[in-house]
Kinemage of the C-alpha trace (Angstrom):
@kinemage 1
@onewidth
@group {chain A} dominant
@subgroup {mainchain}
@vectorlist {calphas} color= white
{ca unk a 1} P -0.462 0.068 -0.305
{ca unk a 2} L 2.943 2.508 0.657
{ca unk a 3} L 4.020 1.608 -2.524
{ca unk a 4} L 0.847 2.791 -4.456
{ca unk a 5} L 0.660 6.178 -2.600
{ca unk a 6} L 4.192 7.017 -3.228
{ca unk a 7} L 3.744 5.799 -7.244
{ca unk a 8} L 0.402 7.565 -6.655
{ca unk a 9} L 2.448 10.930 -5.823
{ca unk a 10} L 5.905 10.863 -7.262
{ca unk a 11} L 3.979 8.825 -9.971
{ca unk a 12} L 4.489 4.679 -11.579
{ca unk a 13} L 7.633 6.535 -13.395
{ca unk a 14} L 9.340 6.085 -9.697
{ca unk a 15} L 8.672 3.253 -8.293
{ca unk a 16} L 11.221 0.165 -9.675
{ca unk a 17} L 9.459 -1.375 -12.335
{ca unk a 18} L 10.912 -4.372 -11.565
{ca unk a 19} L 8.820 -4.432 -8.075
{ca unk a 20} L 5.959 -3.472 -9.710
{ca unk a 21} L 5.731 -5.252 -12.439
{ca unk a 22} L 5.834 -8.876 -10.238
{ca unk a 23} L 2.453 -7.140 -8.475
{ca unk a 24} L -0.686 -9.465 -9.802
{ca unk a 25} L -2.499 -6.539 -8.802
{ca unk a 26} L -0.260 -3.447 -9.360
{ca unk a 27} L -3.475 -1.829 -11.519
{ca unk a 28} L -6.170 -2.405 -8.800
{ca unk a 29} L -3.004 -0.546 -6.089
{ca unk a 30} L -2.400 2.399 -8.291
{ca unk a 31} L -6.044 3.313 -9.313
{ca unk a 32} L -6.808 2.827 -5.092
{ca unk a 33} L -4.242 5.075 -4.642
{ca unk a 34} L -4.616 7.741 -7.262
{ca unk a 35} L -8.774 7.352 -5.940
{ca unk a 36} L -7.612 7.737 -2.071
{ca unk a 37} L -5.217 10.752 -3.325
{ca unk a 38} L -8.763 12.804 -5.633
{ca unk a 39} L -11.002 11.875 -2.396
{ca unk a 40} L -8.214 13.720 -0.375
{ca unk a 41} L -7.416 16.856 -2.527
{ca unk a 42} L -10.706 17.806 -4.910
{ca unk a 43} L -13.537 15.804 -2.545
{ca unk a 44} L -15.285 14.098 -5.760
{ca unk a 45} L -17.441 12.013 -3.825
{ca unk a 46} L -18.779 15.794 -2.914
{ca unk a 47} L -18.848 16.899 1.954
{ca unk a 48} L -21.478 17.878 3.784
{ca unk a 49} L -21.627 21.209 2.469
{ca unk a 50} L -20.296 20.223 -1.445
{ca unk a 51} L -22.100 18.245 -3.508
{ca unk a 52} L -20.340 15.520 -5.541
{ca unk a 53} L -18.699 16.002 -9.040
{ca unk a 54} L -17.578 12.237 -10.006
{ca unk a 55} L -20.873 10.823 -11.140
{ca unk a 56} L -19.393 7.514 -11.056
{ca unk a 57} L -17.401 7.808 -7.627
{ca unk a 58} L -20.726 6.287 -5.424
{ca unk a 59} L -20.808 3.620 -8.391
{ca unk a 60} L -17.174 2.677 -7.901
{ca unk a 61} L -17.165 2.969 -4.069
{ca unk a 62} L -20.639 2.550 -3.339
{ca unk a 63} L -20.559 1.836 1.174
{ca unk a 64} L -17.953 4.981 1.044
């Protein structure tokens, strides 16, 4: 998980390619890390005071 977060912040190029390519769910971790960063920075799911701006966010994370 730490590697996925670092990859989301610094880009996938910052991670060693040989280690990332061996992980079978690397794309899932990359998507989760990018979405977590988006939620923290942009709040696509909305908040108490602002509506959600990404119409697919609740479809991806229905229990959020």
